[in-house]
N, C-alpha and C positions, 0 to 999 in steps of 0.2 A: 504494500500500500504506500502511496506517496501523497502527502498533504501539501496543499498550496493555500496559504492563508494570506489575505490581503486586507490591510487596514487603511481606511480612507478618512482623511480630514477634509471636509468639503470647504469650498470657498465661502468664508464668512460674510462676504459682501453680497452673496446671493442667498436670500432666505429660502428659496426653493431647491437649492442644490442637492440636499439629501434626498428628497423625493425624486429628483431628476436622475441622480446617479443610480438609485435603486431601480428605477424604471428601465434604464438602459442595461444595467446588469442583467435583469430578468429577460430583457428582449434579446440580447445577443449571446449570452454565455451558456445557459443550461443545455442547449441542443448541440453543443460541440461534441463530436465523437471522443470517446475515451474517458468521459466523466463517469465516475461510479456514484458519487454523492455530491450534492450541490446545496449550499445554504448561504443566503445573504440576508442581512437584517441590520436594524439600527442598534447602536450601542445600548446595552442593558445596564441601567443604574444599579449600583451595589453599595452597601454600607461598608464593604471591606476596603481597607486602604491599599491593598496590594493590587486592586483592579484598576487598570488605566481607564479613566472615563473622559479622556480628552478628545477622543475621535467620534465620528458620527456613524460610520458604516463598517461592518465586518463581513468579509466574504471567505467562506471555507469550501474549498473544492478538493475532493479526493479522487485520485486516479489509481488504476491498478499498478502502474509502473512510472518511473521517472521519464521514460521514453514517451509515454502517453502525454505527460505534462509538457514535455518539450514540443511535441506536435501541436498541442493546444496553443502554445505561445505563438506559433507561426500561422495558426488557422485564420482565414480571412475574417471570420466573425469576431474573433478576439481582437484582431487588428482594427476592425471597424469600431468595436467597443472603445478601445483606447483613443482612437481618433475622435469619436463622438463625445467622450467624456473628459478629455484632458483639460478643458477649460472650467470644469465643475469642481475639481479638487485642488486643494492647496498643497497637500502632502499625501504620499502613499508609501506604506511600508509593507514589504512582502516577507513572509516566513515560509520557507520550503523545508520539508523534512520527510525522511523515510520512516 
């Protein structure tokens, strides 16, 4: 199993950015071949101090292999997602692990 976790900080000058990013995430990404599990959503508030609450959106995609994730990165729908959304986020952090 290979996990691809993406954390988005949306553009603070755009009050609709979080909704817009979630819409394009769900439009472009779930149907890309090789995805085993897909989940995207808003940051969930927590009383625990170890939980980072500074971001707006989390994306968690699991693939069977790293090679499937590599193919996903070059897939036209993923590239279209990045192009469509790049003006909507101020910061993105990616965590990949096996």
